[in-house]
VEXSE-415107 format. One record per residue (C-alpha): x, y, z. Coordinates in pm, 1 decimal. Layout:
X,Y,Z
...
END
This chain:
1188.2,1954.4,-1256.4
1486.9,2176.8,-1329.6
1705.7,2212.1,-985.3
1968.7,2470.9,-1150.7
1787.3,2792.6,-1044.1
1689.8,2655.4,-683.8
1893.0,2815.2,-437.4
1664.3,2717.5,-107.3
1415.5,2459.9,-77.6
1164.4,2363.8,217.3
1081.3,2046.3,309.4
733.5,2001.6,473.2
731.4,1703.0,708.9
988.2,1482.2,881.1
890.5,1144.3,794.8
1110.9,892.9,606.8
1037.7,1043.0,276.2
1122.6,1421.8,415.7
1474.6,1306.1,537.1
1546.9,1159.5,207.0
1461.1,1460.7,24.4
1695.9,1661.1,252.2
1955.7,1439.7,180.0
1897.4,1448.5,-189.5
1841.7,1837.8,-220.9
2175.5,1886.9,6.0
2359.9,1699.0,-253.9
2235.3,1879.0,-520.1
2392.8,2163.9,-357.7
2054.6,2339.9,-215.2
1994.7,2490.7,98.1
1745.9,2288.7,279.2
1509.2,2393.0,551.3
1241.8,2172.8,724.6
892.2,2272.5,840.5
750.7,1993.6,1101.3
422.2,2015.6,1257.8
551.8,1811.8,1560.8
719.3,2011.6,1859.7
1077.8,1978.3,1928.4
1080.6,1740.5,2186.1
890.9,1489.1,1963.2
1175.1,1472.1,1698.1
1400.3,1181.4,1743.0
1773.8,1236.5,1798.6
1851.8,1041.9,1466.5
1621.7,1300.9,1276.4
1780.6,1599.8,1436.3
2118.0,1430.8,1354.2
2038.5,1410.6,960.7
1942.3,1786.6,977.3
2255.5,1887.5,1145.3
2464.9,1703.8,919.0
2291.8,1858.5,613.7
2285.5,2191.8,764.0
1909.7,2219.4,766.3
1717.0,2476.3,941.9
1408.1,2357.7,1104.7
1081.6,2497.2,1228.1
864.3,2297.4,1471.7
512.8,2304.8,1606.1
361.1,2407.5,1282.4
407.6,2568.5,935.4
462.0,2955.9,933.4
418.4,3178.9,613.0
749.5,3351.5,710.1
947.7,3036.6,701.4
866.8,2960.4,367.0
879.3,3329.2,240.7
1200.6,3311.7,53.6
1200.1,2960.4,-73.2
1239.2,2875.0,-456.8
1100.6,2509.0,-421.3
863.8,2347.0,-162.9
885.8,1934.4,-144.0
600.6,1818.6,29.1
625.9,1490.2,230.4
327.8,1217.2,142.8
175.6,1257.1,472.9
125.1,1607.4,437.3
-198.6,1744.7,277.3
-163.1,1963.0,-48.5
-369.8,2212.7,44.3
-234.2,2360.5,357.7
-272.9,2746.6,369.8
98.2,2796.2,336.0
119.8,2573.4,38.9
-182.7,2756.4,-148.1
2.2,3088.3,-49.6
337.4,2952.4,-209.0
182.0,2859.1,-520.9
-19.1,3203.3,-552.1
360.4,3342.7,-551.8
477.3,3097.5,-821.5
660.3,2867.6,-597.2
670.6,2513.9,-725.8
505.7,2261.5,-490.3
590.5,1891.1,-553.5
642.4,1551.6,-395.9
930.6,1313.6,-397.5
809.7,1151.6,-748.6
805.6,1500.5,-932.1
1154.5,1563.1,-778.9
1261.5,1187.0,-915.5
1111.9,1228.8,-1255.6
1349.5,1203.5,-1545.0
1649.3,1123.6,-1305.5
1612.0,765.5,-1264.1
1826.2,627.7,-1553.7
1658.4,259.6,-1603.7
1324.4,114.7,-1641.0
1075.2,177.1,-1375.9
793.6,-11.8,-1260.9
521.6,131.8,-1043.5
229.8,-14.0,-860.6
-84.5,164.7,-697.1
-414.6,51.4,-608.0
-625.8,34.5,-248.4
-515.3,-312.1,-169.5
-231.6,-551.0,-279.7
26.5,-304.6,-329.8
307.3,-409.2,-100.3
261.9,-771.2,-201.3
260.1,-706.8,-595.3
564.5,-481.2,-557.4
758.0,-726.1,-372.5
649.5,-1020.8,-595.9
733.1,-816.7,-914.1
1078.5,-764.1,-748.6
1125.7,-1110.9,-665.7
1018.0,-1242.1,-1005.5
1291.9,-1002.0,-1175.5
1523.9,-1137.0,-918.0
1439.3,-1487.5,-1009.7
1512.8,-1386.6,-1356.9
1866.7,-1267.1,-1275.7
1779.6,-899.8,-1286.5
1940.0,-659.9,-1032.1
1639.7,-474.4,-884.9
1579.4,-183.7,-666.4
1271.2,-247.4,-454.4
1115.5,90.0,-264.1
890.2,385.4,-250.0
602.2,374.7,-27.6
774.0,23.5,58.6
1106.3,37.5,220.4
1374.5,281.2,71.6
1236.2,614.3,-56.1
1306.3,673.4,-427.7
1521.8,980.9,-359.8
1763.3,781.7,-146.7
1792.8,543.4,-437.1
1881.1,848.3,-672.9
2173.5,906.8,-419.0
2311.6,569.5,-447.8
2163.9,398.9,-751.3
2430.4,124.3,-770.3
2427.7,-134.6,-1049.5
2019.9,-170.2,-1059.2
1882.2,-268.8,-1374.2
1512.6,-209.9,-1310.1
1333.1,-7.1,-1018.8
1015.0,-116.9,-880.2
806.0,132.7,-671.1
505.3,118.9,-434.4
331.1,427.2,-497.3
28.6,556.2,-288.8
-234.4,820.6,-365.2
-55.0,1071.3,-125.9
240.4,1041.1,-339.6
56.9,1064.5,-678.4
-101.9,1364.8,-592.0
205.6,1552.3,-613.4
388.2,1326.1,-886.4
442.6,1610.1,-1140.5
563.7,1447.6,-1458.2
660.6,1123.9,-1311.0
611.7,845.8,-1578.4
669.1,484.9,-1529.4
768.1,259.1,-1787.3
510.7,-25.6,-1651.2
223.0,128.8,-1423.4
-11.7,-77.3,-1261.0
-362.4,6.6,-1098.7
-464.3,-312.7,-899.6
-809.7,-207.2,-782.5
-1018.8,98.9,-656.7
-1210.2,93.3,-305.5
-1289.9,377.5,-51.6
-980.7,456.7,112.4
-831.0,753.1,258.0
-1148.4,972.7,190.3
-1060.5,1175.2,539.9
-756.5,1324.2,315.0
-879.1,1330.2,-51.3
-1214.8,1439.1,51.5
-1413.0,1224.1,-225.6
-1402.3,923.1,-396.0
-1369.8,1099.6,-747.1
-1048.9,1300.3,-579.9
-895.2,937.7,-457.4
-968.5,784.8,-794.8
-806.9,1090.2,-1011.5
-522.4,1069.5,-783.7
-447.6,702.8,-847.3
-484.4,763.2,-1218.6
-221.4,1018.5,-1216.5
35.1,705.2,-1268.3
-87.0,719.8,-1637.8
-106.9,1057.0,-1729.8
247.7,1097.8,-1865.3
286.5,768.4,-2020.3
358.8,736.3,-2395.7
303.6,458.4,-2657.0
610.0,262.2,-2566.4
470.7,223.9,-2213.5
248.0,-8.7,-2037.6
-54.9,30.7,-1834.4
-184.9,-292.0,-1622.9
-529.2,-250.8,-1503.3
-732.3,-475.6,-1262.1
-1085.6,-468.1,-1383.6
-1313.7,-675.1,-1147.4
-1385.5,-378.3,-928.8
-1666.6,-161.7,-1056.6
-1455.9,155.7,-1036.5
-1195.3,68.8,-1292.1
-1436.5,-101.6,-1521.9
-1677.4,187.0,-1528.4
-1447.1,469.1,-1656.7
-1177.5,407.8,-1884.8
-832.7,518.2,-1792.9
-693.4,766.5,-2035.0
-330.5,703.8,-2145.7
-115.5,666.0,-2455.6
27.7,338.4,-2296.8
-52.3,-13.8,-2432.5
-347.6,-127.8,-2196.0
-318.2,-495.3,-2030.6
-611.9,-599.6,-1809.5
-623.5,-880.6,-1537.8
-939.1,-1028.5,-1353.0
-1174.2,-1309.0,-1371.3
-1357.4,-1162.7,-1750.4
-1227.5,-1414.9,-2006.3
-1129.6,-1140.9,-2231.2
-860.9,-1016.1,-1978.5
-489.4,-1045.1,-2097.8
-454.4,-1226.7,-1749.3
-732.1,-1427.3,-1633.3
-782.2,-1536.0,-1281.0
-903.0,-1906.0,-1237.8
-996.2,-2142.2,-964.2
-639.3,-2234.4,-903.9
-424.9,-2037.1,-1157.9
-360.3,-1759.7,-1365.6
-391.5,-1776.1,-1755.7
-214.3,-1545.7,-1983.0
-452.0,-1537.0,-2296.4
-345.0,-1562.2,-2561.8
7.8,-1631.8,-2486.9
230.2,-1328.8,-2416.9
399.2,-1341.9,-2750.7
193.8,-1289.5,-3063.4
75.8,-1620.0,-3152.8
248.6,-1801.3,-2848.3
64.3,-2061.2,-2669.2
-159.1,-2007.4,-2355.1
71.0,-1974.2,-2065.4
-106.5,-2126.5,-1733.4
73.9,-2061.0,-1396.0
-57.2,-2293.7,-1124.9
-63.9,-2140.0,-767.0
-136.0,-2458.0,-561.4
216.4,-2517.5,-533.9
270.4,-2167.3,-407.0
199.3,-1934.6,-127.7
-27.5,-1747.2,-379.0
-314.7,-1972.0,-366.8
-579.6,-1768.9,-197.8
-818.5,-1591.8,-406.9
-664.9,-1247.0,-321.0
-319.6,-1345.8,-404.7
-412.2,-1500.8,-730.3
-521.8,-1145.2,-848.9
-194.7,-1024.8,-697.3
-10.8,-1295.1,-908.3
-173.9,-1197.4,-1222.2
-77.2,-840.8,-1195.3
282.8,-937.4,-1105.2
315.0,-1187.5,-1380.9
217.2,-937.2,-1644.9
431.3,-683.5,-1501.5
716.2,-941.3,-1551.1
666.8,-1077.3,-1880.0
609.8,-712.2,-2003.9
955.3,-638.8,-1872.7
1128.4,-960.1,-2064.4
1109.7,-1220.9,-1795.0
1067.0,-1568.7,-1950.8
777.8,-1788.5,-1849.1
1023.1,-2033.9,-1683.6
1184.1,-1745.9,-1463.9
846.4,-1647.9,-1369.0
757.9,-2032.3,-1246.8
1048.9,-2058.8,-1034.4
990.6,-1702.5,-895.9
617.4,-1783.6,-795.3
723.4,-2100.7,-615.5
1006.3,-1932.1,-409.8
803.0,-1641.4,-329.1
722.7,-1562.2,49.8
439.7,-1288.5,102.1
489.6,-1001.0,342.5
400.5,-1015.4,676.5
36.8,-899.3,820.6
-121.5,-993.9,479.0
-352.8,-1290.1,552.1
-58.7,-1431.5,726.7
-147.5,-1763.4,962.8
-92.1,-1658.6,1319.6
-161.6,-1991.5,1491.4
-411.9,-2241.4,1587.1
-559.6,-2289.8,1940.8
-788.3,-2612.8,1997.7
-877.7,-2638.4,1620.1
-950.6,-2247.6,1591.7
-732.1,-2098.5,1332.5
-605.7,-1732.8,1351.7
-531.8,-1512.6,1076.8
-326.8,-1182.9,1048.3
-455.7,-940.2,822.0
-347.5,-621.3,1014.3
-252.0,-476.2,658.3
-632.4,-463.0,564.8
-689.9,-92.1,671.4
-993.7,-19.8,427.6
-1318.9,-193.2,371.7
-1193.5,-297.3,40.2
-948.0,-533.7,190.2
-1143.5,-659.8,445.5
-1414.0,-771.5,184.5
-1130.3,-915.6,-39.1
-1035.6,-1115.6,269.8
-1350.6,-1229.3,350.3
-1443.1,-1364.1,31.0
-1149.1,-1592.6,28.2
-1319.8,-1821.3,324.5
-1562.9,-2090.3,294.8
-1598.8,-2157.8,645.0
-1711.2,-1930.9,953.3
-1512.1,-1611.8,1043.0
-1501.6,-1448.2,1377.7
-1370.9,-1071.0,1279.8
-1171.8,-856.4,1475.3
-1191.5,-510.3,1333.8
-1188.5,-112.1,1438.6
-909.4,158.0,1490.7
-905.3,475.4,1354.7
-1136.3,586.4,1075.8
-1023.7,690.1,742.2
-1352.4,828.3,644.5
-1471.3,480.2,538.5
-1826.4,377.6,468.0
-1843.6,84.6,690.5
-2195.1,-25.0,563.6
-2072.4,-158.5,263.8
-1948.6,-464.3,432.4
-2300.5,-537.5,545.8
-2367.6,-821.5,284.9
-2043.2,-1014.2,335.0
-2054.3,-961.5,717.9
-2422.0,-1119.0,725.7
-2315.9,-1375.8,498.9
-1983.1,-1531.6,664.5
-1926.2,-1334.1,1002.1
-2072.0,-1531.3,1277.8
-1947.4,-1296.7,1539.7
-1766.1,-937.5,1531.0
-1533.2,-817.8,1788.6
-1466.9,-432.1,1765.1
-1211.6,-215.0,1933.9
-1048.7,118.2,1899.7
-1204.4,469.2,1806.7
-1426.6,345.6,1534.1
-1575.6,65.3,1703.4
-1927.3,239.4,1776.4
-1910.5,364.8,1417.2
-1900.6,41.4,1283.9
-2118.8,-116.0,1505.9
-2380.1,109.8,1401.6
-2324.1,71.6,1028.6
-2315.5,-322.5,1079.2
-2603.4,-350.9,1338.4
-2835.4,-650.0,1279.7
-2561.8,-828.0,1065.4
-2417.0,-1043.1,1319.9
-2321.3,-1069.7,1688.2
-2127.5,-776.7,1795.9
-1930.3,-699.9,2101.6
-1675.9,-469.8,2204.0
-1295.9,-496.1,2351.3
-1069.4,-269.0,2537.5
-727.4,-414.4,2418.2
-600.8,-655.1,2131.6
-577.2,-941.1,2417.2
-921.1,-862.9,2519.1
-1042.4,-888.5,2136.4
-818.9,-1229.6,2102.2
-968.1,-1379.1,2394.0
-1328.7,-1282.8,2331.0
-1297.9,-1379.9,1941.8
-1178.3,-1760.8,2072.2
-1451.1,-1773.0,2304.6
-1709.9,-1714.5,1998.5
-1518.8,-1936.7,1771.2
-1578.2,-2306.1,1726.8
-1351.0,-2593.6,1612.6
-1300.0,-2540.4,1244.9
-1338.2,-2172.9,1249.1
-1128.7,-1869.3,1150.4
-1042.9,-1563.5,1404.2
-960.4,-1297.5,1127.0
-792.4,-970.4,1226.3
-890.1,-745.9,948.1
-923.8,-390.7,1104.1
-1074.7,-186.7,813.4
-906.9,112.0,995.8
-582.3,295.9,1039.5
-390.0,158.4,1327.0
-276.4,492.4,1509.5
-533.3,511.9,1767.7
-377.3,224.1,1961.8
-50.5,128.4,1759.9
250.2,294.3,1606.5
146.7,120.9,1270.8
-3.4,-173.4,1125.4
287.7,-383.0,1168.1
301.1,-337.7,1535.7
-78.2,-411.6,1559.5
-12.1,-736.4,1385.3
261.1,-853.0,1575.0
58.8,-766.6,1891.4
-210.5,-995.1,1773.3
-3.1,-1287.6,1677.1
186.0,-1238.2,2047.0
-175.9,-1251.9,2199.9
-263.2,-1554.0,2022.1
48.2,-1737.5,2118.3
-19.7,-1632.7,2486.1
-357.0,-1773.0,2426.4
-227.4,-2106.4,2299.5
18.6,-2129.9,2588.8
-261.3,-2053.1,2856.0
-468.7,-2303.9,2668.5
-209.5,-2565.8,2693.8
-173.2,-2531.8,3062.4
-549.6,-2569.5,3136.1
-532.8,-2869.8,2941.1
-269.3,-3034.0,3121.0
END
């Protein structure tokens, strides 16, 4: 995207990415305006200060055609649907409507590794960054996790490589963005309330590979039916990971194997996961993707082993939350879709009491029926989607409802026996009751701690 002919740009949406776009466009000498759906009294003083400092005009309470009329460019934040009437009208007048990745395309001067997928993106992104740092590389880690890519462009520093988590929302408007190494981890139904269909969601994810060339690398997880059924169209070299023996990275019971060795004619490389925080089934898949990316970038086998042993997974992703009277509590608040819940449940060999519910994202909860019937002894539901989930899973297990997270934790504990696991894996967004999945996870952990203290007092 050439900016030399852009005099005025409108940024749609004032999230973290929108503010980064304001800063970046202003730095390029472009007059910036912001259109925000929230009312003025809902915008924080910090957000307003950024707009004032960069001379950005602001409209609040919705998006008007008049505000967009004399713009040369529209930059859409990831949370904004791409087919708002004002955006369709702008396109009809020939005004480019792009996202932050399209704005960054061609402007990052170091290799880019980009990670997408329905589940595991944050873990794999942070793990790749950690493996590269263990190899002595200077790494920027950001995108959908942490710092927006446009903020990186303002202060690139001395980074040798950029590692980005990218969402389907970002990829919808990615333009000519091209990663040197692109990873598609898995595909399961998610954000269908935004994309409208599974086909549109899959198409958005696969935009990651559209502009890759023969010198680039595409890393694909192939255990999910969707990626395996339809080949990804890309000019890049493709490496696969999964449980199939013909994958480049094969997930075994306790390890990840690169088959054959990563260099031509080299020996098979075996990475033992038992001495790491990545021993679970879900995290062995995550590790396989990250190891392929790090080896593709040029990290040595030895550096990767060191990185795997020292890596600490992010919070709210199968994180132990404590133990009360022999009942284990696990915080998987980041499991915001049915695919993530299925992956989490598949990693347990013992009975599970599941806490789920929140704001539905257009999911088909009935796809969880076989796993719930097999592994969940009791289901506690909360939030807006509770009744819908109950209807989809009726007859699979005992179901009850909770009004609050504390209520859910108490009910789940009462239903669990010694040796059981209480798993928070909501299969939903958090926004009906919490600010984000992180707050939901912290509240869950706090409720578990309060339960532990209460139980200890009763035992005295």
